[in-house]
C-alpha positions in Angstrom: -20.6 12.1 1.1 -24.3 11.9 -0.1 -26.6 9.2 0.9 -25.8 7.0 -2.3 -21.8 7.7 -1.1 -21.3 9.8 -3.7 -18.6 12.2 -3.6 -19.8 15.8 -3.1 -18.9 18.5 -5.1 -17.1 20.5 -2.2 -15.8 17.3 -0.6 -13.8 16.7 -4.5 -12.9 20.1 -4.1 -11.2 19.6 -0.5 -9.5 16.5 -2.0 -7.8 17.7 -5.0 -7.2 20.6 -2.9 -5.1 18.4 -0.8 -3.8 16.4 -2.9 -2.4 19.7 -4.4 -0.5 20.6 -1.1 0.7 17.2 -0.7 2.5 17.0 -4.4 3.8 20.1 -3.3 5.2 19.0 -0.5 6.8 16.1 -3.0 7.9 18.6 -4.8 9.9 20.7 -2.2 11.7 17.3 -1.2 12.8 17.1 -5.2 9.9 14.7 -7.0 9.6 16.7 -10.2 6.1 18.9 -10.8 4.3 16.3 -12.3 5.2 13.3 -10.7 4.5 14.4 -7.8 0.9 15.2 -9.0 -0.1 12.3 -10.5 0.9 10.3 -7.1 -0.6 12.4 -5.1 -3.9 12.4 -7.2 -3.5 8.4 -7.5 -3.1 8.4 -3.7 -6.0 10.2 -3.0 -8.5 8.9 -5.7 -11.1 6.1 -4.6 -9.7 3.1 -6.0 -5.5 4.2 -6.3 -6.3 3.5 -10.1 -6.4 5.7 -13.1 -5.8 5.6 -16.6 -3.5 8.3 -18.5 -6.1 9.9 -20.3 -8.3 10.0 -16.5 -5.0 11.5 -15.4 -4.2 13.7 -17.7 -8.0 15.3 -17.9 -8.2 15.6 -14.0 -5.0 17.0 -13.6 -5.4 19.3 -17.1 -2.0 17.8 -18.3 -0.6 16.7 -21.5 -0.8 12.9 -22.1 3.3 12.9 -22.9 3.9 15.0 -19.8 1.9 12.3 -18.0 3.3 9.2 -19.3 6.7 10.8 -18.2 5.7 11.2 -15.0 4.4 7.4 -14.4 7.6 6.2 -16.2 9.3 8.1 -13.4 6.8 6.3 -10.4 7.2 3.2 -11.9 10.7 3.4 -11.6 11.0 4.5 -8.0 8.2 1.4 -7.2 5.4 4.2 -5.7 3.0 2.5 -8.5 2.7 0.0 -11.2 1.2 -0.6 -14.4 -1.5 -3.0 -15.4 -3.9 -3.6 -18.0 -7.4 -2.2 -18.1 -9.7 -4.7 -18.4 -11.2 -5.5 -21.7 -9.4 -2.6 -22.9 -5.7 -2.1 -24.7 -4.9 0.5 -22.5 -3.1 0.5 -19.3 -4.1 1.8 -16.1 -1.8 3.6 -13.4 -2.0 1.8 -10.1 -1.1 3.0 -6.5 1.0 -0.2 -5.3 -0.3 -1.3 -1.6 3.5 -1.2 -0.7 4.5 2.3 -2.1 5.9 3.7 1.4 8.1 0.5 1.4 10.1 1.3 -1.6 10.6 5.2 0.1 12.3 3.4 2.6 14.2 0.4 1.2 14.9 1.1 -2.7 17.4 3.3 -2.5 20.1 2.9 -5.2 23.0 4.2 -3.4 22.6 1.6 -0.3 22.0 -1.0 -2.8 24.9 -0.2 -5.2 26.9 1.6 -2.8 28.3 -1.5 -1.0 30.0 -3.0 -3.8 31.6 0.7 -4.8 32.7 1.1 -1.3 34.2 -2.4 -1.0 36.4 -1.7 -4.6 37.4 1.8 -3.0 38.7 0.5 0.4 40.6 -2.1 -1.9 42.0 0.2 -3.7 43.2 3.2 -1.0 44.9 0.6 1.2 45.4 1.7 4.3 45.0 4.8 4.5 43.1 8.1 5.9 40.6 7.9 2.9 39.9 4.4 3.2 39.2 4.6 6.8 36.4 7.2 5.9 35.0 4.9 3.0 35.2 1.9 5.5 33.0 4.5 8.0 30.4 4.7 5.2 30.3 1.3 4.6 29.6 0.3 7.9 27.0 3.0 8.2 25.3 1.6 5.1 24.7 -1.4 6.3 23.8 -0.1 9.9 21.2 1.7 7.9 19.8 -1.7 6.2 19.9 -3.6 9.1 18.0 -1.0 10.6 15.7 -0.6 7.8 14.7 -4.5 7.4 14.3 -4.2 11.2 11.6 -1.1 11.1 9.9 -2.6 8.1 9.5 -5.6 10.4 8.1 -3.6 12.9 5.8 -1.6 10.4 4.5 -4.6 9.8 3.6 -6.3 13.0 2.2 -2.7 14.0 0.2 -2.7 10.4 -1.2 -6.5 11.2 -2.3 -5.2 15.2 -5.9 -4.7 14.8 -6.7 -0.8 14.5 -8.6 0.3 17.4 -5.4 -0.4 19.2 -2.9 1.6 16.0 -4.7 4.4 16.7 -5.6 4.5 20.7 -2.7 7.0 20.9 -4.0 10.0 18.3 -5.8 13.3 19.6 
């Protein structure tokens, strides 16, 4: 950083390279490529907030492509849409709890229970019903553990930063 707090060009390039590497990691785990790039770009931006035009320019991508990527990320609850103050434009913002969405917003866990209960009822006493019952028990376990894990995360996050980072090398 320069004395005035501005980011030097070499730092900006390094941040851009990091964002592209992180986006590639997200893509490797199943994210659509442009959605991964949009999310990584928002995540590393100073404010965590950009318009579609800013994202399009930064990523050298079409506004239509950015629009589709943004819809995907909003649906996953990784980002949210806000009105750009004083304009009719929208800005896209990394939700401060995006990581909670990655842990808790699992559609299979949310909807799977009801489907499994229906399948168990349909199958009656059978080995297939036993497999569905075990799957249902796993889902219930995962949901309980996720709630407990997020509680512990909030406690850890609330702890003073010096204590949280003391164990880092």
